[in-house]
C-alpha positions in Angstrom: -21.2 58.3 -37.5 -24.8 58.9 -36.2 -25.5 61.8 -33.9 -27.9 61.2 -31.1 -30.5 63.9 -30.2 -30.0 65.6 -26.9 -32.3 64.0 -24.3 -32.7 67.3 -22.3 -33.9 69.1 -25.4 -36.4 66.3 -26.1 -37.7 66.4 -22.5 -38.0 70.2 -22.6 -40.0 70.1 -25.8 -42.3 67.4 -24.4 -42.8 69.4 -21.2 -43.8 72.5 -23.2 -46.2 70.4 -25.3 -47.8 69.0 -22.2 -48.2 72.4 -20.6 -49.8 73.7 -23.9 -52.3 70.8 -24.0 -53.0 71.2 -20.3 -53.9 74.9 -20.7 -56.1 74.1 -23.6 -57.9 71.4 -21.7 -58.3 73.6 -18.7 -59.9 76.3 -20.8 -62.5 73.7 -22.0 -63.6 73.2 -18.4 -63.5 76.8 -17.5 -66.6 78.8 -16.8 -66.9 82.4 -15.7 -69.9 81.6 -13.5 -68.4 78.5 -11.9 -67.0 80.2 -8.8 -68.3 79.5 -5.3 -70.1 82.9 -5.4 -72.1 82.2 -8.6 -72.1 78.4 -8.9 -72.9 76.5 -12.2 -76.4 75.8 -11.0 -77.4 79.5 -11.7 -77.1 78.9 -15.4 -79.2 75.7 -15.2 -81.9 77.5 -13.1 -82.1 80.5 -15.5 -82.5 78.2 -18.5 -85.2 76.1 -16.8 -87.0 79.3 -15.7 -87.0 80.7 -19.2 -88.3 77.4 -20.6 -91.1 77.2 -18.0 -92.2 80.8 -18.7 -92.2 80.2 -22.4 -94.4 77.1 -22.0 -96.8 79.0 -19.7 -97.0 82.0 -22.1 -97.7 79.7 -25.1 -100.3 77.5 -23.4 -102.7 80.4 -22.6 -105.1 81.7 -25.4 -104.1 85.0 -26.8 -107.6 86.5 -26.7 -108.2 85.7 -23.0 -104.8 86.1 -21.6 -104.7 86.5 -17.8 -102.7 89.3 -16.2 -100.0 86.9 -15.0 -99.6 85.5 -18.5 -99.5 88.9 -20.0 -96.8 90.0 -17.5 -94.8 86.9 -18.3 -95.1 87.5 -22.1 -94.2 91.2 -21.6 -91.2 90.3 -19.5 -90.1 87.9 -22.2 -90.6 90.4 -25.0 -88.7 93.0 -23.0 -85.9 90.6 -22.2 -85.8 89.6 -25.8 -85.5 93.2 -26.9 -82.7 93.7 -24.4 -80.9 90.6 -25.6 -81.2 91.7 -29.2 -79.9 95.2 -28.2 -77.0 93.8 -26.3 -76.2 91.5 -29.2 -76.1 94.3 -31.7 -73.9 96.3 -29.4 -71.4 93.5 -28.6 -71.1 92.1 -32.0 -67.9 90.0 -32.4 -65.7 90.0 -35.4 -66.1 87.1 -37.8 -63.8 84.2 -37.0 -60.8 83.9 -39.3 -60.7 81.0 -41.7 -57.0 80.7 -41.4 -56.2 77.6 -39.3 -53.0 79.2 -37.9 -54.8 82.3 -36.7 -57.5 80.1 -35.2 -54.9 78.0 -33.3 -53.2 81.1 -32.0 -56.4 82.6 -30.9 -57.5 79.4 -29.2 -54.2 79.1 -27.3 -54.3 82.8 -26.3 -57.9 82.4 -24.9 -56.8 79.3 -23.1 -54.0 81.0 -21.2 -56.3 84.0 -20.5 -59.0 81.7 -19.1 -56.5 79.8 -17.1 -55.1 83.0 -15.6 -58.6 84.3 -14.8 -59.5 80.9 -13.1 -56.4 81.1 -10.8 -57.3 84.7 -10.0 -60.9 83.7 -9.1 -59.5 81.0 -6.8 -57.3 83.5 -5.1 -60.3 85.8 -4.5 -62.3 82.9 -3.1 -59.5 81.9 -0.8 -59.3 85.5 0.6 -63.0 85.5 1.2 -62.7 82.2 3.0 -60.1 83.7 5.3 -62.4 86.6 6.1 -65.3 84.2 7.0 -63.0 82.1 9.2 -61.8 85.3 11.0 -65.5 86.1 11.5 -66.0 82.7 13.0 -63.0 83.0 15.3 -64.3 86.3 16.6 -67.7 84.7 17.3 -66.0 81.8 19.1 -63.9 84.1 21.2 -67.0 86.1 22.3 -68.7 82.8 23.3 -65.8 81.5 25.3 -64.4 78.7 23.0 -61.9 78.3 20.3 -62.7 77.6 16.7 -61.5 74.1 15.7 -59.6 73.5 12.5 -60.8 71.6 9.4 -64.3 70.4 8.9 -65.4 70.9 12.5 -64.4 74.5 12.3 -66.8 75.1 9.5 -69.7 74.1 11.8 -68.9 77.1 14.1 -71.7 79.6 14.1 -71.7 83.4 13.6 -72.1 83.2 9.8 -74.9 83.0 7.4 -75.8 79.9 5.4 -74.4 81.4 2.2 -71.0 81.9 4.0 -71.2 78.4 5.4 -71.7 76.9 2.0 -68.9 79.1 0.6 -66.5 77.6 3.2 -67.5 74.1 2.3 -66.9 74.7 -1.4 -63.6 76.4 -0.6 -62.4 73.4 1.3 -63.3 71.1 -1.6 -61.6 73.4 -4.1 -58.4 73.4 -2.0 -58.4 69.6 -1.8 -58.9 69.4 -5.6 -56.1 71.9 -6.2 -53.8 69.8 -4.0 -54.6 66.7 -5.9 -54.1 68.4 -9.3 -50.8 69.8 -8.1 -49.6 66.4 -6.9 -50.4 64.8 -10.2 -48.7 67.6 -12.2 -45.6 67.4 -10.0 -45.3 63.6 -9.7 -46.8 62.4 -13.0 -46.5 65.2 -15.5 -46.6 62.8 -18.5 -49.9 61.4 -17.4 -51.6 64.7 -16.4 -53.6 64.9 -19.7 -54.9 61.4 -19.1 -55.9 62.5 -15.6 -58.0 65.3 -16.9 -59.6 63.0 -19.5 -60.4 60.4 -16.8 -61.5 62.7 -14.0 -62.8 66.0 -15.5 -64.8 66.8 -12.4 -61.7 66.9 -10.3 -60.9 70.4 -11.4 -61.7 73.3 -8.9 -65.0 75.1 -9.4 -63.6 78.0 -11.5 -62.6 75.3 -14.1 -65.6 73.0 -13.6 -67.7 72.2 -16.6 -71.3 73.4 -16.3 -73.8 70.5 -16.3 -77.4 71.1 -17.2 -80.2 70.2 -14.8 -82.0 68.2 -17.5 -78.9 66.1 -17.9 -78.7 65.5 -14.2 -82.4 64.5 -14.0 -81.9 62.1 -16.9 -78.9 60.4 -15.4 -80.7 60.0 -12.1 -83.8 58.5 -13.7 -81.5 56.0 -15.5 -79.8 55.2 -12.2 -83.2 54.5 -10.6 -84.4 52.2 -13.4 -81.1 50.3 -13.6 -81.1 49.9 -9.8 -84.7 48.4 -9.8 -83.6 45.9 -12.5 -80.5 44.9 -10.5 -82.6 44.5 -7.3 -85.2 42.3 -9.1 -82.4 40.3 -10.8 -80.6 39.8 -7.5 -83.8 38.5 -5.8 -84.5 36.0 -8.7 -81.1 35.0 -10.2 -78.1 33.7 -8.3 -74.8 35.6 -9.0 -72.3 33.8 -11.2 -69.8 33.8 -8.3 -72.1 31.4 -6.5 -70.9 28.7 -8.9 -67.4 29.0 -7.7 -68.3 27.8 -4.2 -70.3 24.5 -4.3 -70.9 24.7 -0.5 -72.4 28.2 -0.4 -75.8 27.4 -1.8 -77.7 28.1 1.4 -75.9 31.5 2.0 -76.7 32.5 -1.6 -80.4 31.6 -1.1 -80.6 33.5 2.2 -79.2 36.6 0.5 -81.7 36.2 -2.4 -84.5 35.8 0.1 -83.4 38.9 2.1 -83.4 40.9 -1.1 -86.8 39.6 -2.0 -88.1 40.8 1.3 -86.7 44.3 0.5 -88.6 44.1 -2.8 -91.9 43.1 -1.1 -91.6 45.7 1.6 -90.7 48.5 -0.8 -93.5 47.6 -3.2 -96.0 47.6 -0.4 -94.8 50.9 0.9 -94.9 52.6 -2.5 -98.4 51.3 -3.2 -99.8 53.0 -0.1 -101.9 56.1 -0.5 -100.0 59.4 0.0 -96.5 58.0 -0.8 -95.7 60.6 -3.4 -94.0 64.0 -3.2 -92.2 65.4 -0.1 -95.0 64.1 2.2 -94.2 60.5 1.3 -90.9 60.5 3.2 -92.9 60.5 6.5 -94.5 57.2 5.5 -91.2 55.6 4.5 -89.5 56.5 7.8 -92.5 55.2 9.7 -92.1 51.9 8.0 -88.4 51.8 8.9 -88.8 53.1 12.5 -87.7 49.8 14.1 -84.5 49.8 12.0 -83.7 53.5 12.5 -84.4 53.7 16.3 -82.9 51.0 18.5 -82.6 50.5 22.2 -78.9 49.6 22.0 -76.4 51.8 20.2 -76.1 50.8 16.5 -73.0 48.9 15.6 -70.2 50.4 13.6 -71.3 48.2 10.7 -74.8 49.6 10.7 -73.6 53.2 11.1 -71.3 52.7 8.1 -74.2 51.2 6.1 -72.0 48.1 5.5 -72.7 44.4 5.4 -76.4 43.6 5.2 -77.6 47.0 6.4 -78.4 48.1 2.8 -78.1 45.8 -0.2 -75.3 46.5 -2.5 -77.7 47.2 -5.4 -79.1 50.2 -3.4 -75.6 51.5 -2.6 -74.6 51.3 -6.3 -77.7 53.1 -7.5 -77.4 55.7 -4.8 -73.8 56.4 -5.8 -74.8 56.9 -9.4 -77.6 59.3 -8.4 -75.4 61.4 -6.1 -72.5 61.6 -8.6 -74.8 62.8 -11.4 -74.3 66.3 -10.0 -70.6 67.3 -10.2 -71.1 69.6 -7.1 -71.7 66.4 -5.0 -68.6 64.5 -6.0 -66.3 66.1 -3.5 -62.5 65.9 -4.0 -62.1 62.2 -4.4 -60.7 60.8 -7.6 -63.5 58.2 -8.1 -66.4 60.3 -6.8 -67.8 60.4 -3.3 -69.3 57.4 -1.5 -72.9 57.6 -0.3 -71.7 57.5 3.3 -69.4 60.5 2.9 -72.1 62.4 1.1 -74.7 61.6 3.8 -72.3 62.8 6.5 -71.8 66.0 4.6 -75.5 66.5 4.3 -76.0 65.7 8.0 -73.5 68.4 8.9 -75.4 70.9 6.8 -78.7 69.9 8.4 -77.2 70.4 11.8 -75.9 73.8 10.9 -79.3 74.9 9.6 -81.1 73.7 12.8 -78.5 74.8 15.3 -78.1 78.3 13.8 -81.9 78.7 13.2 -81.4 79.5 9.5 -84.5 80.9 7.9 -85.2 78.8 4.7 -86.8 81.9 3.1 -83.5 83.7 3.4 -81.6 81.2 1.2 -81.4 82.3 -2.4 -82.6 80.3 -5.4 -79.2 79.0 -6.4 -78.2 77.7 -2.9 -81.7 76.3 -2.4 -81.5 74.3 -5.6 -78.1 73.0 -4.7 -79.3 72.0 -1.2 -82.2 70.1 -2.8 -80.0 68.5 -5.4 -77.6 67.3 -2.7 -80.5 65.5 -1.0 -81.8 64.2 -4.4 -85.0 66.3 -4.0 -86.9 67.4 -7.1 -85.6 68.2 -10.5 -85.9 70.6 -13.4 -89.0 72.9 -13.4 -89.4 72.9 -9.6 -90.2 76.3 -8.1 -88.6 77.9 -5.1 -91.7 77.3 -3.1 -91.7 73.6 -3.9 -88.0 73.3 -3.0 -88.6 75.2 0.3 -91.4 72.9 1.3 -89.4 69.8 0.4 -86.3 71.0 2.3 -88.4 71.9 5.4 -90.0 68.4 5.3 -86.5 66.8 5.0 -85.2 68.8 8.0 -88.3 68.0 10.1 -88.1 64.2 9.4 -84.3 63.8 9.4 -83.2 66.2 12.2 -86.0 67.9 14.2 -88.2 64.9 15.0 -85.3 62.5 15.8 -83.8 65.0 18.3 -87.2 65.2 20.1 -87.6 61.4 19.9 -84.2 60.7 21.4 -84.9 63.2 24.2 -88.2 61.5 24.9 -86.4 58.1 25.3 -87.0 56.5 21.8 -83.5 55.1 21.9 -80.6 55.6 19.6 -81.1 57.2 16.2 -79.2 56.0 13.1 -79.2 59.2 11.0 -77.1 57.7 8.2 -79.7 55.0 7.6 -82.6 57.4 7.7 -81.0 59.8 5.2 -80.0 57.0 2.9 -83.7 55.8 2.9 -84.9 59.4 2.2 -82.5 59.8 -0.7 -83.6 56.6 -2.2 -87.2 57.7 -2.0 -86.5 61.1 -3.4 -84.6 59.7 -6.4 -87.4 57.3 -7.1 -90.1 59.9 -6.7 -88.3 62.2 -9.1 -88.7 59.7 -11.9 -92.5 60.0 -11.5 -92.4 63.8 -11.7 -94.0 65.0 -15.0 -91.2 67.5 -15.3 -88.4 65.0 -15.3 -86.2 64.9 -18.4 -86.6 61.2 -19.2 -89.8 61.1 -21.3 -89.9 57.4 -22.0 -89.6 56.6 -18.3 -92.4 59.0 -17.5 -94.6 57.1 -19.9 -94.2 54.0 -17.6 -96.1 56.0 -14.9 -98.3 58.2 -16.9 -98.7 56.7 -20.4 -101.8 54.7 -19.4 -103.6 57.3 -17.4 -107.1 57.9 -18.7 -109.3 60.9 -18.3 -111.9 60.1 -15.6 -114.7 61.7 -17.6 -113.9 59.3 -20.6 -114.0 56.4 -18.2 -117.5 57.3 -17.0 -118.7 57.8 -20.5 -117.4 54.5 -21.7 -119.0 52.7 -18.6 -122.4 54.2 -19.5 
């Protein structure tokens, strides 16, 4: 007579196996510098800065080196000596060739990293409580009560670094809630959840993404969007064949997209439409769409319908989601509208609290620019500060003054969407972008002016 295995024992073994694999996967996404205090962007900036300094040191002649170049090379040599010293001091033991020992070590490290990540989240939560208590004290002194949720984060009395910390803490708590729900309700599918949505882990477990990779993905999103726009203006979609009576509507949609192409090409061909100063020209072209006498409809505020073509929305979503810090706590990434609203709240906080841009450290400054699709790898802090000040002036300061002067109603969502599209496009033309083949489209045929004069003579 056959004996059947006990179902409880089988389920218990399966649960243990799932927890083991889960801990291993969590460790693969764990990073020590991924907390809200030291975000993953610090590693990207450090690598980019070292690369820029190395290029600058190698490009100058050795016999006529300038003082700046000499100081850079000296700092590199000293840092290299320190790195070699630290390497000799902290020499690790050779890894064992025994697969059983390797597996045991890997599992041990996984559990240790998982425990450290939870400890970091606990520390971050305590600091968030301290910041909220500071805001409540500020609100009480000024005669109002601090709201709960997202509106409460906008309360003053804190620095921009503390404000950004609260925002990240809110996202991490939402991610932790989503992960806990999946583990509790769908434990058998939790591993597939991690495979499908690796960026849904809280920041202490978030995988570090290099700035060059973000730049490359955004360049690819720009080029694919341009191709989709041109195709939509020339070729009817295949769904048009399903409706034999919708030919006129399809043609109107294609003509409308063609007008976008013509207007965009004319704007980009104007003199001065490059770099941070070009956003002023773009908003000037769209002034009649951004400022209206009547209050904009809900459809236009939501950037739905014919407000922005779907090709723009799709490309903007790809460019925003290239940076994991911009994805928020949604399973399928953040929508452009939600991201624009988050950026708008940050802009309002900076202007209302009179935050000094010079007081923002390099990491937060780079994150703020990345959230607005400004710049890319190799940008200096001064360039980022200039671009961020230009953004705040065109998207928040000027519109407030214009509305007070009677310019009408201001559609900030549309203005910021246009600025993000321009910033993403302008970043592909930057000589420091990571996509070399795309840069050749803009710079491959550039000729030395002196050679052109010589050839003409």
